[in-house]
TITORBA-873256 format. One record per residue (C-alpha): x, y, z; residue in three letters; residue number from 0. Coordinates in nm, 4 decimals, padded with zeros to 6 digits. Example, Ala and Ser with C-alpha at 12.3 -4.5 7.8 and 13.67 -1.06 7.14 Angstrom:
residues 2
{x=01.2300 y=-00.4500 z=00.7800 r=ala k=0}
{x=01.3670 y=-00.1060 z=00.7140 r=ser k=1}
This chain:
residues 238
{x=03.6417 y=00.6602 z=-01.3891 r=met k=0}
{x=03.8982 y=00.6775 z=-01.6699 r=ile k=1}
{x=03.7725 y=00.5076 z=-01.9836 r=trp k=2}
{x=04.0099 y=00.3081 z=-02.2021 r=gln k=3}
{x=03.8082 y=00.3169 z=-02.5238 r=arg k=4}
{x=03.4815 y=00.4781 z=-02.6240 r=ala k=5}
{x=03.2138 y=00.4371 z=-02.8919 r=ala k=6}
{x=02.9653 y=00.7067 z=-02.9881 r=ile k=7}
{x=02.6590 y=00.6250 z=-03.1949 r=phe k=8}
{x=02.5381 y=00.9415 z=-03.3694 r=gly k=9}
{x=02.8679 y=01.1155 z=-03.4270 r=ser k=10}
{x=02.7299 y=01.3311 z=-03.7088 r=ser k=11}
{x=02.4893 y=01.5176 z=-03.4723 r=gly k=12}
{x=02.5791 y=01.8130 z=-03.2620 r=gly k=13}
{x=02.6046 y=01.6358 z=-02.9253 r=ile k=14}
{x=02.7567 y=01.3224 z=-03.0704 r=gly k=15}
{x=03.0293 y=01.5022 z=-03.2556 r=arg k=16}
{x=03.1142 y=01.7098 z=-02.9507 r=ala k=17}
{x=03.1399 y=01.3948 z=-02.7410 r=leu k=18}
{x=03.3783 y=01.2403 z=-02.9921 r=val k=19}
{x=03.5956 y=01.5500 z=-03.0042 r=glu k=20}
{x=03.6035 y=01.5955 z=-02.6238 r=thr k=21}
{x=03.6953 y=01.2323 z=-02.5595 r=leu k=22}
{x=03.9568 y=01.2293 z=-02.8353 r=ala k=23}
{x=04.1207 y=01.5415 z=-02.6970 r=arg k=24}
{x=04.1442 y=01.3663 z=-02.3590 r=arg k=25}
{x=04.3499 y=01.0987 z=-02.5279 r=gly k=26}
{x=04.0750 y=00.8324 z=-02.5286 r=ile k=27}
{x=04.0454 y=00.6305 z=-02.8524 r=pro k=28}
{x=03.6976 y=00.6839 z=-02.9970 r=val k=29}
{x=03.4892 y=00.4827 z=-03.2416 r=leu k=30}
{x=03.2612 y=00.7381 z=-03.4141 r=ala k=31}
{x=02.9488 y=00.5916 z=-03.5635 r=gly k=32}
{x=02.7184 y=00.7560 z=-03.8156 r=ser k=33}
{x=02.5115 y=00.6489 z=-04.1139 r=arg k=34}
{x=02.7626 y=00.8024 z=-04.3570 r=ala k=35}
{x=03.0719 y=00.6933 z=-04.1666 r=arg k=36}
{x=03.1500 y=01.0519 z=-04.0701 r=glu k=37}
{x=03.3846 y=01.1566 z=-03.7905 r=gly k=38}
{x=03.6002 y=01.4533 z=-03.6981 r=pro k=39}
{x=03.9501 y=01.4428 z=-03.8402 r=asp k=40}
{x=04.1276 y=01.4045 z=-03.5072 r=ile k=41}
{x=04.3912 y=01.1601 z=-03.3969 r=asp k=42}
{x=04.2454 y=00.8634 z=-03.2144 r=gly k=43}
{x=03.9061 y=00.8787 z=-03.3896 r=val k=44}
{x=03.7991 y=00.5778 z=-03.5989 r=thr k=45}
{x=03.4730 y=00.6253 z=-03.7963 r=pro k=46}
{x=03.2277 y=00.3389 z=-03.8515 r=phe k=47}
{x=02.8890 y=00.3223 z=-04.0217 r=ser k=48}
{x=02.5544 y=00.1957 z=-03.8939 r=phe k=49}
{x=02.1920 y=00.2373 z=-03.9797 r=asp k=50}
{x=01.9180 y=00.2412 z=-03.7143 r=leu k=51}
{x=01.6790 y=00.1028 z=-03.9815 r=asp k=52}
{x=01.9037 y=-00.2003 z=-04.0294 r=asp k=53}
{x=01.9841 y=-00.4146 z=-03.7244 r=glu k=54}
{x=02.2297 y=-00.6211 z=-03.9280 r=ala k=55}
{x=02.4360 y=-00.3055 z=-03.9883 r=ser k=56}
{x=02.4512 y=-00.2450 z=-03.6124 r=ile k=57}
{x=02.5588 y=-00.6019 z=-03.5452 r=ala k=58}
{x=02.8184 y=-00.5867 z=-03.8218 r=ser k=59}
{x=02.9642 y=-00.2586 z=-03.6979 r=ala k=60}
{x=02.9936 y=-00.3790 z=-03.3400 r=val k=61}
{x=03.1510 y=-00.7084 z=-03.4490 r=ala k=62}
{x=03.4194 y=-00.5159 z=-03.6399 r=ala k=63}
{x=03.5311 y=-00.3149 z=-03.3380 r=trp k=64}
{x=03.7847 y=-00.5656 z=-03.2295 r=gly k=65}
{x=03.9404 y=-00.5743 z=-02.8805 r=thr k=66}
{x=03.9389 y=-00.4451 z=-02.6287 r=pro k=67}
{x=03.5698 y=-00.3666 z=-02.6415 r=ala k=68}
{x=03.4804 y=-00.0059 z=-02.5532 r=pro k=69}
{x=03.4128 y=00.0502 z=-02.1827 r=asp k=70}
{x=03.2102 y=00.3640 z=-02.2667 r=leu k=71}
{x=02.9298 y=00.3590 z=-02.5169 r=val k=72}
{x=02.6961 y=00.6527 z=-02.5709 r=ile k=73}
{x=02.3929 y=00.6567 z=-02.8015 r=val k=74}
{x=02.3481 y=01.0128 z=-02.9183 r=ala k=75}
{x=02.0927 y=00.9477 z=-03.1896 r=thr k=76}
{x=01.7477 y=01.0939 z=-03.1785 r=gly k=77}
{x=01.4590 y=01.2586 z=-03.3652 r=leu k=78}
{x=01.2183 y=01.5340 z=-03.2696 r=leu k=79}
{x=01.0836 y=01.6619 z=-03.5999 r=thr k=80}
{x=01.0501 y=01.4454 z=-03.9115 r=leu k=81}
{x=01.2032 y=01.5562 z=-04.2425 r=ala k=82}
{x=00.8575 y=01.6492 z=-04.3683 r=asn k=83}
{x=00.8106 y=01.8841 z=-04.0725 r=gly k=84}
{x=00.5732 y=01.6555 z=-03.8844 r=thr k=85}
{x=00.5917 y=01.6817 z=-03.5050 r=gly k=86}
{x=00.6143 y=01.7380 z=-03.2222 r=pro k=87}
{x=00.2407 y=01.7132 z=-03.1876 r=glu k=88}
{x=00.0881 y=01.9768 z=-02.9572 r=arg k=89}
{x=-00.2546 y=01.8116 z=-02.9546 r=thr k=90}
{x=-00.3910 y=01.4604 z=-02.9963 r=leu k=91}
{x=-00.5624 y=01.5823 z=-03.3122 r=lys k=92}
{x=-00.2196 y=01.5946 z=-03.4783 r=gln k=93}
{x=-00.1381 y=01.2294 z=-03.4072 r=leu k=94}
{x=-00.0335 y=01.0394 z=-03.7224 r=asp k=95}
{x=00.0402 y=00.6679 z=-03.7035 r=ser k=96}
{x=00.3324 y=00.6705 z=-03.9518 r=ala k=97}
{x=00.5009 y=00.9718 z=-03.7922 r=ala k=98}
{x=00.4527 y=00.8293 z=-03.4443 r=met k=99}
{x=00.5984 y=00.4901 z=-03.5492 r=ala k=100}
{x=00.9028 y=00.6667 z=-03.6987 r=arg k=101}
{x=00.9730 y=00.8632 z=-03.3843 r=val k=102}
{x=00.9348 y=00.5521 z=-03.1702 r=met k=103}
{x=01.1678 y=00.3598 z=-03.4002 r=his k=104}
{x=01.4474 y=00.6150 z=-03.3969 r=leu k=105}
{x=01.4219 y=00.7218 z=-03.0322 r=asn k=106}
{x=01.3405 y=00.3920 z=-02.8687 r=thr k=107}
{x=01.3826 y=00.0849 z=-03.0822 r=ile k=108}
{x=01.7123 y=00.1955 z=-03.2389 r=gly k=109}
{x=01.8925 y=00.2555 z=-02.9106 r=pro k=110}
{x=01.7513 y=-00.0696 z=-02.7788 r=ala k=111}
{x=01.8961 y=-00.2631 z=-03.0699 r=leu k=112}
{x=02.2313 y=-00.0933 z=-03.0128 r=ile k=113}
{x=02.2222 y=-00.2040 z=-02.6495 r=ala k=114}
{x=02.1299 y=-00.5569 z=-02.7601 r=lys k=115}
{x=02.4616 y=-00.5884 z=-02.9502 r=his k=116}
{x=02.6845 y=-00.3732 z=-02.7245 r=val k=117}
{x=02.6015 y=-00.4763 z=-02.3698 r=leu k=118}
{x=02.7110 y=-00.8386 z=-02.4063 r=pro k=119}
{x=03.0633 y=-00.7048 z=-02.4857 r=leu k=120}
{x=03.1010 y=-00.5451 z=-02.1450 r=phe k=121}
{x=03.3465 y=-00.7221 z=-01.9112 r=pro k=122}
{x=03.1801 y=-00.9040 z=-01.6211 r=arg k=123}
{x=03.4356 y=-00.7964 z=-01.3573 r=thr k=124}
{x=03.5417 y=-00.4463 z=-01.4660 r=glu k=125}
{x=03.3657 y=-00.1084 z=-01.4862 r=pro k=126}
{x=03.1891 y=-00.0060 z=-01.8081 r=ala k=127}
{x=02.9259 y=00.2513 z=-01.8886 r=ser k=128}
{x=02.6406 y=00.2650 z=-02.1400 r=phe k=129}
{x=02.4363 y=00.5852 z=-02.1777 r=ala k=130}
{x=02.1587 y=00.6886 z=-02.4094 r=ala k=131}
{x=02.0566 y=01.0521 z=-02.4653 r=ile k=132}
{x=01.7065 y=01.0853 z=-02.3237 r=ser k=133}
{x=01.4994 y=01.3869 z=-02.2237 r=ala k=134}
{x=01.3264 y=01.5317 z=-01.9191 r=arg k=135}
{x=01.0008 y=01.5298 z=-02.1136 r=val k=136}
{x=01.0164 y=01.1525 z=-02.0984 r=gly k=137}
{x=00.9452 y=01.1678 z=-01.7248 r=ser k=138}
{x=00.5841 y=01.0678 z=-01.6568 r=ile k=139}
{x=00.5898 y=01.2156 z=-01.3076 r=gly k=140}
{x=00.7339 y=01.5439 z=-01.4248 r=asp k=141}
{x=00.4830 y=01.5921 z=-01.7066 r=asn k=142}
{x=00.2674 y=01.8927 z=-01.6208 r=arg k=143}
{x=00.1723 y=02.0414 z=-01.9589 r=ile k=144}
{x=00.1235 y=01.7462 z=-02.1972 r=gly k=145}
{x=00.1798 y=01.7702 z=-02.5694 r=gly k=146}
{x=00.4726 y=01.6427 z=-02.7740 r=trp k=147}
{x=00.3010 y=01.3065 z=-02.7637 r=his k=148}
{x=00.5280 y=01.0880 z=-02.9758 r=ser k=149}
{x=00.8505 y=01.2401 z=-02.8494 r=tyr k=150}
{x=00.7472 y=01.2126 z=-02.4855 r=arg k=151}
{x=00.6261 y=00.8533 z=-02.5307 r=ala k=152}
{x=00.9435 y=00.7488 z=-02.7134 r=ser k=153}
{x=01.1684 y=00.8866 z=-02.4394 r=lys k=154}
{x=00.9509 y=00.7398 z=-02.1618 r=ala k=155}
{x=00.9767 y=00.4020 z=-02.3341 r=ala k=156}
{x=01.3529 y=00.4467 z=-02.3693 r=leu k=157}
{x=01.3806 y=00.5207 z=-01.9987 r=asn k=158}
{x=01.1922 y=00.2021 z=-01.9166 r=met k=159}
{x=01.4275 y=-00.0008 z=-02.1389 r=leu k=160}
{x=01.7278 y=00.1563 z=-01.9659 r=ile k=161}
{x=01.5876 y=00.0410 z=-01.6322 r=arg k=162}
{x=01.5211 y=-00.3035 z=-01.7740 r=asn k=163}
{x=01.8703 y=-00.3375 z=-01.9184 r=phe k=164}
{x=02.0301 y=-00.2206 z=-01.5971 r=ala k=165}
{x=01.8429 y=-00.4833 z=-01.3951 r=ile k=166}
{x=01.9264 y=-00.7617 z=-01.6372 r=glu k=167}
{x=02.2958 y=-00.6771 z=-01.6784 r=leu k=168}
{x=02.3343 y=-00.6034 z=-01.3105 r=gly k=169}
{x=02.2821 y=-00.9721 z=-01.2327 r=arg k=170}
{x=02.6080 y=-01.0627 z=-01.4082 r=thr k=171}
{x=02.8000 y=-00.7362 z=-01.4483 r=his k=172}
{x=02.8191 y=-00.5858 z=-01.1006 r=lys k=173}
{x=03.0292 y=-00.2858 z=-01.2104 r=gln k=174}
{x=02.8296 y=-00.1887 z=-01.5179 r=ala k=175}
{x=02.6426 y=00.1395 z=-01.5343 r=ile k=176}
{x=02.3478 y=00.1864 z=-01.7723 r=ile k=177}
{x=02.1768 y=00.5259 z=-01.7652 r=val k=178}
{x=01.9846 y=00.7832 z=-01.9575 r=gly k=179}
{x=02.1173 y=01.1399 z=-01.9894 r=leu k=180}
{x=01.9188 y=01.4593 z=-02.0367 r=his k=181}
{x=02.1531 y=01.7177 z=-02.1946 r=pro k=182}
{x=01.9241 y=02.0179 z=-02.1540 r=gly k=183}
{x=01.8605 y=02.2387 z=-02.4565 r=thr k=184}
{x=02.1653 y=02.2222 z=-02.6746 r=val k=185}
{x=02.2387 y=02.4429 z=-02.9733 r=asp k=186}
{x=02.1918 y=02.1751 z=-03.2406 r=thr k=187}
{x=01.9815 y=02.1237 z=-03.5527 r=gln k=188}
{x=01.7310 y=01.9198 z=-03.3452 r=leu k=189}
{x=01.6515 y=02.2103 z=-03.1084 r=ser k=190}
{x=01.6901 y=02.4957 z=-03.3612 r=glu k=191}
{x=01.3147 y=02.5343 z=-03.4334 r=pro k=192}
{x=01.2424 y=02.5742 z=-03.0610 r=phe k=193}
{x=01.5137 y=02.8194 z=-02.9551 r=gln k=194}
{x=01.3379 y=03.1530 z=-03.0087 r=asn k=195}
{x=01.1614 y=03.1832 z=-02.6751 r=asn k=196}
{x=01.4238 y=03.0289 z=-02.4529 r=leu k=197}
{x=01.5306 y=03.2253 z=-02.1442 r=pro k=198}
{x=01.8767 y=03.3719 z=-02.1652 r=glu k=199}
{x=02.1416 y=03.1248 z=-02.0602 r=gly k=200}
{x=01.9299 y=02.8135 z=-02.1172 r=gln k=201}
{x=02.0841 y=02.7248 z=-02.4526 r=leu k=202}
{x=02.4035 y=02.5208 z=-02.4181 r=thr k=203}
{x=02.6832 y=02.4930 z=-02.6749 r=ala k=204}
{x=02.7495 y=02.1318 z=-02.7926 r=pro k=205}
{x=03.1036 y=02.1287 z=-02.6530 r=glu k=206}
{x=02.9800 y=02.2442 z=-02.3126 r=asp k=207}
{x=02.7051 y=01.9844 z=-02.3203 r=ser k=208}
{x=02.9541 y=01.7091 z=-02.3964 r=ala k=209}
{x=03.1768 y=01.8175 z=-02.1056 r=ala k=210}
{x=02.8741 y=01.8291 z=-01.8703 r=asn k=211}
{x=02.7494 y=01.4799 z=-01.9704 r=leu k=212}
{x=03.0886 y=01.3208 z=-01.9396 r=leu k=213}
{x=03.1330 y=01.4815 z=-01.5983 r=ser k=214}
{x=02.8012 y=01.3314 z=-01.4881 r=val k=215}
{x=02.9031 y=00.9869 z=-01.6131 r=leu k=216}
{x=03.2377 y=01.0086 z=-01.4337 r=glu k=217}
{x=03.0576 y=01.0656 z=-01.1071 r=gly k=218}
{x=02.8113 y=00.7747 z=-01.1295 r=leu k=219}
{x=02.8410 y=00.4362 z=-00.9609 r=thr k=220}
{x=02.6713 y=00.1000 z=-01.0283 r=pro k=221}
{x=02.4085 y=00.1968 z=-00.7675 r=glu k=222}
{x=02.2952 y=00.4679 z=-01.0116 r=asp k=223}
{x=02.2426 y=00.2224 z=-01.2950 r=ser k=224}
{x=01.8934 y=00.2231 z=-01.4438 r=gly k=225}
{x=01.8160 y=00.5899 z=-01.3740 r=asp k=226}
{x=01.8099 y=00.9081 z=-01.5846 r=val k=227}
{x=02.0254 y=01.2063 z=-01.4955 r=phe k=228}
{x=02.0250 y=01.5649 z=-01.6232 r=asp k=229}
{x=02.3349 y=01.7550 z=-01.7305 r=trp k=230}
{x=02.3887 y=01.8792 z=-01.3759 r=lys k=231}
{x=02.3902 y=01.5256 z=-01.2355 r=gly k=232}
{x=02.0462 y=01.5458 z=-01.0812 r=glu k=233}
{x=01.8283 y=01.2341 z=-01.0971 r=arg k=234}
{x=01.5128 y=01.2822 z=-01.3066 r=ile k=235}
{x=01.1835 y=01.1501 z=-01.1760 r=glu k=236}
{x=01.0562 y=00.8415 z=-01.3614 r=pro k=237}
């Protein structure tokens, strides 16, 4: 699938920025969204601002996109550790209601609100793709070691919403694809505190991750909508 126009939410993060740069270098116009209206200085990139804590800002940003609406939208926002260092919890004794609510808001509710305002823009009779960065640890069936309670729960909830949105949109948009993507462990600020004990070769550069994720998306069909795939294109167990 060759996209005509893309929008990336979370362009200030490692994966988001790499996605913007990769798409722009392929000649695809990109809308790059971040809280501070940041975007790489590359031809074809148009920055926009949004705030996951303010649904009105999301609606306003999407309304200002103009036409044609993007036929590729990727939500690359996410949170693992709070600014105060809280999380991920390794035991239930560490659960904190405020921290848990914050993780759920940024990892689950925020992407859902973006989908709320973006998906109605998709054409009914043409291909379009929506993807949200998820994580393998959000798989309930694959969970063997527990821990990371808020993060796991937020990604599991996100995966359920992805399935819900795919079912709902599939009734009217037969060519739409809505999926979650697990990028693996990428060399970003989010993963930095957890990189020390990684096996050699497991850490992926952001630009390589972006290329991997776009390659996966290019190979998907509407029959794949509602599922979560890793960076190699393998379907992740719910």
